[in-house]
All heavy atoms as an XYZ file, in Angstrom:
629
protein
N      38.816    -29.310    -24.135
C      38.257    -28.164    -23.425
C      39.203    -26.993    -23.492
O      38.804    -25.884    -23.763
C      37.985    -28.605    -21.972
C      37.517    -27.476    -21.127
S      35.767    -27.233    -21.369
C      35.361    -26.296    -19.995
N      40.465    -27.202    -23.228
C      41.451    -26.118    -23.246
C      41.611    -25.610    -24.678
O      41.819    -24.431    -24.899
C      42.767    -26.544    -22.614
C      42.535    -26.776    -21.143
C      43.867    -25.538    -22.867
C      43.758    -27.130    -20.354
N      41.508    -26.517    -25.654
C      41.654    -26.074    -27.041
C      40.547    -25.102    -27.433
O      40.777    -24.197    -28.238
C      41.675    -27.282    -27.997
O      40.414    -27.912    -27.966
N      39.330    -25.247    -26.866
C      38.275    -24.306    -27.130
C      38.546    -22.954    -26.508
O      38.131    -21.919    -27.020
C      36.927    -24.847    -26.630
C      36.348    -26.000    -27.425
C      35.054    -26.456    -26.774
C      36.129    -25.617    -28.871
N      39.220    -22.954    -25.375
C      39.582    -21.683    -24.755
C      40.644    -20.966    -25.553
O      40.649    -19.739    -25.671
C      40.065    -21.907    -23.313
C      38.989    -22.424    -22.322
C      39.656    -22.760    -21.004
C      37.921    -21.394    -22.148
N      41.567    -21.734    -26.130
C      42.655    -21.137    -26.916
C      42.138    -20.761    -28.302
O      42.546    -19.738    -28.872
C      43.830    -22.124    -27.003
C      44.932    -21.609    -27.907
C      44.373    -22.457    -25.618
N      41.259    -21.594    -28.865
C      40.727    -21.360    -30.224
C      39.201    -21.300    -30.180
O      38.514    -22.283    -30.557
C      41.157    -22.485    -31.193
C      42.640    -22.623    -31.289
N      43.427    -21.759    -31.974
C      43.472    -23.564    -30.764
C      44.696    -22.116    -31.873
N      44.745    -23.215    -31.139
N      38.616    -20.208    -29.758
C      37.147    -20.141    -29.633
C      36.427    -20.234    -30.981
O      35.253    -20.562    -31.028
C      36.894    -18.795    -28.960
C      38.130    -17.998    -29.164
C      39.259    -18.968    -29.304
N      37.129    -20.001    -32.051
C      36.471    -20.056    -33.374
C      36.096    -21.523    -33.739
O      35.288    -21.736    -34.630
C      37.386    -19.480    -34.459
C      38.659    -20.206    -34.738
C      39.807    -19.913    -33.782
O      39.654    -19.061    -32.889
O      40.845    -20.550    -33.941
N      36.691    -22.478    -33.068
C      36.376    -23.911    -33.331
C      35.065    -24.347    -32.652
O      34.606    -25.445    -32.873
C      37.505    -24.773    -32.814
C      38.768    -24.603    -33.589
C      39.842    -25.537    -33.057
N      41.139    -25.283    -33.686
C      42.256    -25.761    -33.288
N      42.285    -26.591    -32.219
N      43.393    -25.490    -33.902
N      34.559    -23.493    -31.823
C      33.347    -23.835    -31.092
C      32.153    -23.937    -31.999
O      32.028    -23.188    -32.976
C      33.091    -22.767    -30.040
C      32.091    -23.096    -29.001
C      32.071    -22.013    -27.928
N      31.527    -20.778    -28.458
C      30.305    -20.349    -28.213
N      29.500    -21.069    -27.465
N      29.873    -19.226    -28.718
N      31.264    -24.850    -31.727
C      30.044    -24.979    -32.523
C      29.161    -23.756    -32.252
O      29.176    -23.203    -31.155
C      29.273    -26.236    -32.130
C      29.959    -27.494    -32.564
C      29.115    -28.696    -32.269
N      28.924    -28.767    -30.806
C      28.351    -29.731    -30.183
N      27.844    -30.745    -30.846
N      28.254    -29.768    -28.885
N      28.323    -23.356    -33.226
C      27.458    -22.196    -32.973
C      26.378    -22.529    -31.932
O      26.007    -23.707    -31.755
C      26.814    -21.941    -34.354
C      26.971    -23.211    -35.099
C      28.190    -23.898    -34.560
N      25.928    -21.513    -31.252
C      24.867    -21.689    -30.259
C      23.577    -22.154    -30.923
O      23.271    -21.723    -32.031
C      24.624    -20.383    -29.505
C      25.762    -20.003    -28.610
O      26.525    -20.853    -28.182
N      25.889    -18.726    -28.341
N      22.795    -22.981    -30.240
C      21.486    -23.335    -30.800
C      20.578    -22.101    -30.756
O      20.784    -21.169    -29.945
C      20.994    -24.430    -29.873
C      21.720    -24.221    -28.610
C      23.056    -23.630    -28.983
N      19.557    -22.085    -31.587
C      18.639    -20.919    -31.557
C      17.910    -20.868    -30.213
O      17.616    -21.896    -29.595
C      17.688    -21.171    -32.723
C      17.803    -22.642    -32.991
C      19.172    -23.058    -32.588
N      17.647    -19.657    -29.781
C      16.942    -19.462    -28.504
C      15.494    -19.962    -28.613
O      14.859    -19.838    -29.697
C      16.953    -17.986    -28.116
N      14.979    -20.493    -27.556
C      13.598    -20.935    -27.510
C      12.712    -19.690    -27.480
O      13.003    -18.710    -26.846
C      13.310    -21.780    -26.272
C      14.027    -23.100    -26.218
C      13.716    -23.778    -24.881
C      13.567    -24.015    -27.336
N      11.607    -19.767    -28.222
C      10.657    -18.686    -28.223
C       9.578    -19.007    -27.218
O       8.799    -19.951    -27.427
C      10.104    -18.465    -29.610
C      11.196    -18.009    -30.592
C      10.676    -17.771    -31.949
N       9.723    -16.689    -31.920
C       8.782    -16.501    -32.851
N       8.694    -17.314    -33.850
N       7.950    -15.466    -32.749
N       9.516    -18.298    -26.132
C       8.532    -18.558    -25.086
C       7.691    -17.310    -24.909
O       8.070    -16.193    -25.264
C       9.195    -18.921    -23.757
C       9.996    -20.217    -23.885
C      10.085    -17.827    -23.255
N       6.515    -17.506    -24.333
C       5.617    -16.409    -23.994
C       5.982    -15.962    -22.586
O       5.680    -16.630    -21.600
C       4.178    -16.848    -24.071
C       3.208    -15.699    -23.955
O       3.639    -14.561    -23.723
O       1.988    -15.959    -24.063
N       6.698    -14.826    -22.494
C       7.161    -14.339    -21.186
C       6.014    -13.969    -20.256
O       6.215    -13.925    -19.039
C       8.126    -13.161    -21.379
C       9.423    -13.512    -22.086
C      10.277    -12.280    -22.253
C      10.188    -14.562    -21.274
N       4.848    -13.707    -20.812
C       3.700    -13.370    -19.968
C       3.348    -14.569    -19.081
O       3.103    -14.407    -17.882
C       2.536    -12.997    -20.864
C       1.294    -12.564    -20.137
C       0.249    -12.176    -21.112
N       0.332    -13.017    -22.314
C      -0.236    -12.768    -23.454
N      -0.949    -11.714    -23.599
N      -0.111    -13.591    -24.461
N       3.424    -15.767    -19.625
C       3.129    -16.974    -18.842
C       4.193    -17.196    -17.778
O       3.849    -17.592    -16.667
C       3.049    -18.216    -19.753
C       1.895    -18.170    -20.676
N       1.736    -19.094    -21.678
C       0.828    -17.375    -20.759
C       0.623    -18.834    -22.342
N       0.060    -17.779    -21.805
N       5.434    -16.876    -18.081
C       6.484    -17.042    -17.116
C       6.300    -16.066    -15.971
O       6.400    -16.461    -14.799
C       7.869    -16.831    -17.775
C       8.978    -16.833    -16.788
C       8.099    -17.867    -18.882
N       6.009    -14.817    -16.284
C       5.781    -13.820    -15.228
C       4.568    -14.143    -14.379
O       4.605    -14.016    -13.160
C       5.640    -12.445    -15.853
N       3.502    -14.583    -15.034
C       2.287    -14.918    -14.257
C       2.509    -16.143    -13.347
O       1.986    -16.209    -12.244
C       1.115    -15.149    -15.205
C       0.579    -13.885    -15.875
C      -0.459    -14.256    -16.924
C       0.004    -12.900    -14.850
N       3.285    -17.113    -13.849
C       3.575    -18.255    -12.993
C       4.395    -17.848    -11.781
O       4.120    -18.273    -10.656
C       4.354    -19.323    -13.812
N       5.397    -17.006    -11.971
C       6.179    -16.504    -10.865
C       5.338    -15.687     -9.884
O       5.477    -15.828     -8.674
N       4.456    -14.850    -10.430
C       3.609    -14.039     -9.555
C       2.649    -14.903     -8.755
O       2.358    -14.618     -7.595
C       2.828    -13.011    -10.393
C       3.737    -11.903    -10.890
S       2.844    -10.751    -11.938
C       1.688    -10.030    -10.781
N       2.162    -15.990     -9.360
C       1.265    -16.864     -8.603
C       1.991    -17.548     -7.469
O       1.433    -17.708     -6.380
C       0.588    -17.878     -9.539
O       1.572    -18.749    -10.072
N       3.267    -17.904     -7.689
C       4.039    -18.504     -6.591
C       4.272    -17.476     -5.491
O       4.212    -17.811     -4.313
C       5.335    -19.059     -7.149
C       5.214    -20.284     -8.052
C       6.583    -20.647     -8.651
C       4.608    -21.458     -7.294
N       4.566    -16.225     -5.847
C       4.751    -15.205     -4.836
C       3.446    -14.946     -4.090
O       3.475    -14.689     -2.864
C       5.249    -13.906     -5.457
C       6.704    -13.864     -5.728
C       7.326    -13.761     -6.938
C       7.752    -13.942     -4.746
N       8.676    -13.781     -6.772
C       8.997    -13.891     -5.439
C       7.763    -14.059     -3.371
C      10.191    -13.930     -4.805
C       8.999    -14.114     -2.729
C      10.195    -14.050     -3.419
N       2.294    -15.007     -4.770
C       1.007    -14.811     -4.100
C       0.741    -15.941     -3.103
O       0.263    -15.685     -1.987
C      -0.111    -14.729     -5.143
N       1.058    -17.156     -3.469
C       0.876    -18.282     -2.527
C       1.791    -18.105     -1.328
O       1.383    -18.284     -0.167
C       1.135    -19.614     -3.249
C       0.054    -19.898     -4.275
C       1.252    -20.776     -2.243
C       0.366    -21.036     -5.228
N       3.038    -17.728     -1.598
C       3.997    -17.483     -0.491
C       3.531    -16.334      0.394
O       3.701    -16.388      1.635
C       5.397    -17.197     -1.060
N       2.932    -15.323     -0.215
C       2.404    -14.200      0.593
C       1.286    -14.660      1.511
O       1.253    -14.305      2.694
C       1.926    -13.079     -0.337
C       1.303    -11.853      0.347
C       2.303    -11.179      1.249
C       0.748    -10.923     -0.678
N       0.374    -15.477      0.982
C      -0.728    -15.988      1.799
C      -0.189    -16.842      2.955
O      -0.622    -16.684      4.115
C      -1.681    -16.803      0.945
N       0.759    -17.703      2.676
C       1.350    -18.528      3.733
C       2.090    -17.678      4.767
O       1.933    -17.888      5.978
C       2.307    -19.585      3.122
C       3.113    -20.289      4.186
C       1.517    -20.587      2.274
N       2.832    -16.680      4.304
C       3.577    -15.854      5.254
C       2.635    -15.010      6.088
O       2.923    -14.741      7.267
C       4.583    -15.001      4.528
O       3.945    -14.068      3.691
N       1.507    -14.592      5.536
C       0.529    -13.828      6.349
C      -0.099    -14.713      7.397
O      -0.309    -14.250      8.544
C      -0.528    -13.200      5.430
C      -0.070    -12.012      4.597
C      -1.183    -11.582      3.628
C       0.347    -10.850      5.480
N      -0.422    -15.949      7.056
C      -0.945    -16.859      8.060
C       0.076    -17.095      9.175
O      -0.241    -17.055     10.363
C      -1.376    -18.208      7.404
C      -1.667    -19.267      8.433
C      -2.564    -17.986      6.485
N       1.325    -17.312      8.774
C       2.386    -17.518      9.786
C       2.575    -16.249     10.633
O       2.868    -16.340     11.829
C       3.694    -17.888      9.102
C       3.719    -19.281      8.483
C       5.018    -19.503      7.726
C       3.519    -20.374      9.529
N       2.418    -15.087     10.055
C       2.556    -13.827     10.778
C       1.430    -13.706     11.807
O       1.684    -13.339     12.974
C       2.537    -12.650      9.823
C       2.698    -11.276     10.453
C       4.089    -11.125     11.056
C       2.445    -10.176      9.412
N       0.224    -14.036     11.409
C      -0.924    -13.967     12.333
C      -0.722    -14.962     13.471
O      -1.069    -14.680     14.620
C      -2.257    -14.227     11.578
C      -3.411    -14.446     12.529
C      -2.522    -13.083     10.615
N      -0.183    -16.130     13.164
C       0.038    -17.144     14.192
C       1.275    -16.858     15.067
O       1.513    -17.569     16.055
C       0.179    -18.522     13.557
C      -1.058    -19.050     12.860
C      -0.786    -20.381     12.167
C      -2.215    -19.199     13.841
N       2.051    -15.840     14.705
C       3.201    -15.464     15.491
C       4.472    -16.262     15.175
O       5.386    -16.246     15.954
N       4.504    -16.927     14.030
C       5.668    -17.735     13.648
C       6.535    -17.075     12.591
O       7.435    -17.724     12.063
C       5.206    -19.121     13.139
C       4.542    -19.933     14.187
N       5.187    -20.432     15.279
C       3.239    -20.311     14.304
C       4.361    -21.111     16.018
N       3.153    -21.080     15.438
N       6.238    -15.817     12.241
C       7.037    -15.154     11.220
C       7.115    -13.669     11.535
O       6.370    -13.160     12.417
C       6.378    -15.324      9.841
N       8.032    -12.976     10.887
C       8.168    -11.528     11.055
C       7.529    -10.837      9.854
O       7.079    -11.468      8.892
C       9.646    -11.153     11.174
O      10.296    -11.457      9.925
C      10.319    -11.854     12.301
N       7.543     -9.506      9.901
C       6.965     -8.735      8.793
C       7.848     -8.790      7.538
O       7.437     -8.390      6.478
C       6.774     -7.269      9.206
C       5.640     -7.088     10.166
C       5.854     -6.922     11.508
C       4.326     -7.129      9.708
C       4.803     -6.779     12.392
C       3.266     -6.984     10.580
C       3.493     -6.812     11.909
O       2.458     -6.653     12.779
N       9.064     -9.289      7.686
C       9.979     -9.355      6.568
C       9.513    -10.340      5.503
O       9.653    -10.098      4.298
C      11.374     -9.739      7.043
C      12.418     -9.673      5.956
C      13.789     -9.965      6.531
O      13.964    -10.331      7.695
N      14.799     -9.816      5.690
N       8.892    -11.442      5.898
C       8.460    -12.449      4.931
C       7.349    -11.923      4.014
O       7.444    -12.020      2.776
C       8.015    -13.725      5.640
N       6.254    -11.342      4.587
C       5.229    -10.802      3.683
C       5.744     -9.628      2.841
O       5.325     -9.447      1.685
C       4.116    -10.298      4.615
C       4.366    -10.987      5.917
C       5.794    -11.305      5.962
N       6.692     -8.842      3.397
C       7.241     -7.723      2.613
C       8.027     -8.253      1.423
O       7.962     -7.685      0.308
C       8.107     -6.846      3.495
N       8.766     -9.313      1.641
C       9.520     -9.937      0.540
C       8.601    -10.452     -0.540
O       8.850    -10.283     -1.752
C      10.420    -11.048      1.073
O      11.311    -10.512      2.057
C      11.242    -11.703     -0.012
N       7.548    -11.098     -0.133
C       6.559    -11.633     -1.118
C       5.871    -10.500     -1.842
O       5.634    -10.595     -3.060
C       5.525    -12.502     -0.381
S       6.241    -13.976      0.388
N       5.562     -9.425     -1.123
C       4.948     -8.270     -1.789
C       5.901     -7.646     -2.827
O       5.491     -7.254     -3.902
N       7.186     -7.591     -2.466
C       8.179     -7.079     -3.409
C       8.270     -7.989     -4.639
O       8.408     -7.492     -5.775
C       9.532     -6.968     -2.745
N       8.179     -9.295     -4.433
C       8.188    -10.226     -5.573
C       6.997    -10.001     -6.482
O       7.136    -10.058     -7.722
N       5.833     -9.718     -5.892
C       4.675     -9.452     -6.706
C       4.811     -8.133     -7.501
O       4.457     -8.079     -8.659
C       3.396     -9.398     -5.832
C       2.859    -10.730     -5.387
C       1.754    -10.547     -4.359
C       2.317    -11.501     -6.599
N       5.361     -7.114     -6.832
C       5.581     -5.836     -7.529
C       6.571     -5.986     -8.670
O       6.374     -5.435     -9.759
C       6.057     -4.804     -6.553
C       5.015     -4.271     -5.579
C       5.637     -3.297     -4.567
C       3.864     -3.584     -6.319
N       7.619     -6.753     -8.449
C       8.582     -6.986     -9.525
C       7.953     -7.788    -10.677
O       8.296     -7.589    -11.848
C       9.816     -7.702     -9.002
C      10.746     -6.828     -8.156
C      11.829     -7.690     -7.517
C      11.324     -5.709     -8.955
N       7.032     -8.668    -10.337
C       6.293     -9.373    -11.361
C       5.431     -8.451    -12.220
O       5.351     -8.615    -13.426
N       4.835     -7.439    -11.567
C       4.070     -6.469    -12.313
C       4.977     -5.654    -13.250
O       4.617     -5.336    -14.387
C       3.342     -5.513    -11.360
C       2.131     -6.129    -10.646
C       1.603     -5.121     -9.600
C       1.073     -6.512    -11.617
N       6.170     -5.332    -12.773
C       7.136     -4.640    -13.624
C       7.518     -5.541    -14.800
O       7.632     -5.058    -15.947
C       8.391     -4.221    -12.806
C       9.516     -3.709    -13.703
C       8.020     -3.179    -11.754
N       7.690     -6.802    -14.547
C       8.002     -7.731    -15.613
C       6.884     -7.834    -16.631
O       7.134     -7.913    -17.820
N       5.647     -7.837    -16.161
C       4.523     -7.873    -17.088
C       4.458     -6.589    -17.932
O       4.174     -6.646    -19.136
C       3.201     -8.038    -16.332
C       2.859     -9.428    -15.866
C       1.596     -9.414    -15.020
C       2.727    -10.392    -17.020
N       4.748     -5.454    -17.329
C       4.767     -4.195    -18.072
C       5.853     -4.215    -19.127
O       5.648     -3.795    -20.264
C       4.936     -3.026    -17.131
N       7.031     -4.748    -18.762
C       8.124     -4.852    -19.706
C       7.760     -5.768    -20.843
O       8.011     -5.460    -22.025
C       9.416     -5.331    -19.014
C      10.536     -5.459    -19.979
C      11.481     -4.531    -20.267
C      10.852     -6.589    -20.777
N      12.364     -4.978    -21.189
C      12.004     -6.282    -21.555
C      10.315     -7.862    -20.948
C      12.575     -7.143    -22.447
C      10.876     -8.731    -21.837
C      12.014     -8.375    -22.573
N       7.137     -6.875    -20.524
C       6.751     -7.856    -21.562
C       5.765     -7.236    -22.507
O       5.874     -7.425    -23.734
C       6.132     -9.089    -20.892
C       5.840    -10.224    -21.816
C       4.545    -10.096    -22.576
O       3.611     -9.440    -22.082
O       4.428    -10.678    -23.651
N       4.819     -6.491    -22.004
C       3.810     -5.872    -22.876
C       4.465     -4.855    -23.817
O       4.122     -4.750    -24.960
C       2.741     -5.221    -22.030
C       1.627     -4.610    -22.806
C       0.584     -4.039    -21.895
N      -0.460     -3.392    -22.639
C      -1.619     -3.942    -22.929
N      -1.878     -5.168    -22.524
N      -2.525     -3.297    -23.604
N       5.416     -4.093    -23.252
C       6.069     -3.039    -24.051
C       7.002     -3.629    -25.107
O       7.156     -3.072    -26.180
C       6.846     -2.139    -23.117
C       7.450     -0.977    -23.762
C       7.990     -0.062    -22.708
N       7.625      1.290    -23.045
C       8.314      2.340    -22.685
N       9.373      2.164    -21.933
N       7.967      3.544    -23.026
N       7.680     -4.741    -24.809
C       8.650     -5.306    -25.709
C       8.199     -6.590    -26.412
O       9.031     -7.301    -26.942
C       9.952     -5.597    -24.931
C      10.574     -4.338    -24.425
O      10.933     -3.445    -25.200
N      10.684     -4.216    -23.104
N       6.937     -6.869    -26.385
C       6.422     -8.113    -26.932
C       6.779     -8.278    -28.396
O       7.222     -9.354    -28.804
C       4.894     -8.182    -26.769
C       4.271     -9.417    -27.216
C       2.805     -9.419    -26.974
N       2.553     -9.278    -25.543
C       1.401     -8.886    -25.044
N       0.383     -8.586    -25.809
N       1.224     -8.798    -23.736
N       6.616     -7.274    -29.189
C       6.894     -7.395    -30.617
C       8.369     -7.660    -30.875
O       8.727     -8.384    -31.796
C       6.448     -6.110    -31.342
N       9.261     -7.101    -30.040
C      10.656     -7.270    -30.261
C      11.143     -8.693    -29.963
O      11.900     -9.276    -30.730
C      11.448     -6.289    -29.344
C      12.913     -6.360    -29.522
C      13.609     -5.358    -28.584
O      13.030     -4.301    -28.297
O      14.722     -5.682    -28.153
N      10.708     -9.245    -28.838
C      11.215    -10.601    -28.521
C      10.457    -11.703    -29.193
O      10.933    -12.828    -29.250
C      11.301    -10.809    -26.988
C       9.996    -11.190    -26.304
C       9.592    -12.510    -26.217
C       9.209    -10.227    -25.701
C       8.466    -12.878    -25.600
C       8.059    -10.587    -25.048
C       7.657    -11.903    -24.990
O       6.516    -12.272    -24.366
N       9.303    -11.413    -29.750
C       8.558    -12.448    -30.449
C       8.749    -12.404    -31.947
O       8.275    -13.243    -32.663
C       7.057    -12.287    -30.205
C       6.612    -12.783    -28.847
C       5.127    -12.831    -28.807
N       4.652    -13.197    -27.506
C       3.386    -13.193    -27.192
N       2.480    -12.855    -28.073
N       3.029    -13.562    -25.982
N       9.483    -11.419    -32.437
C       9.639    -11.271    -33.885
C      10.502    -12.445    -34.433
O      11.464    -12.853    -33.815
C      10.321     -9.963    -34.217
O      11.631     -9.946    -33.693
N      10.110    -12.943    -35.604
C      10.914    -14.027    -36.184
C      12.263    -13.458    -36.649
O      12.356    -12.341    -37.105
C      10.070    -14.501    -37.372
C       9.157    -13.344    -37.670
C       8.969    -12.576    -36.405
N      13.263    -14.289    -36.501
C      14.609    -13.841    -36.871
C      14.948    -14.221    -38.293
O      14.561    -15.110    -38.884
C      15.612    -14.438    -35.900
C      15.397    -13.910    -34.518
C      16.358    -14.512    -33.521
O      16.265    -15.714    -33.327
O      17.155    -13.757    -32.979
């Protein structure tokens, strides 16, 4: 281990990155935020939560939309064969 720190050129090359569809990743995350938002709204109505929980879930959904927009704009770049 220490020899790799002293001689990094001896390290094996990194494996190739996995090619994934980031749209599916973003949509999966957004669906989890949507479920959490529904649960937090129910808890808010029942008086067991504050407004901070639904606001956090809403922010997660908005960031997911930003991620989808980024994915759409950069799709050709990250999906291009190397």
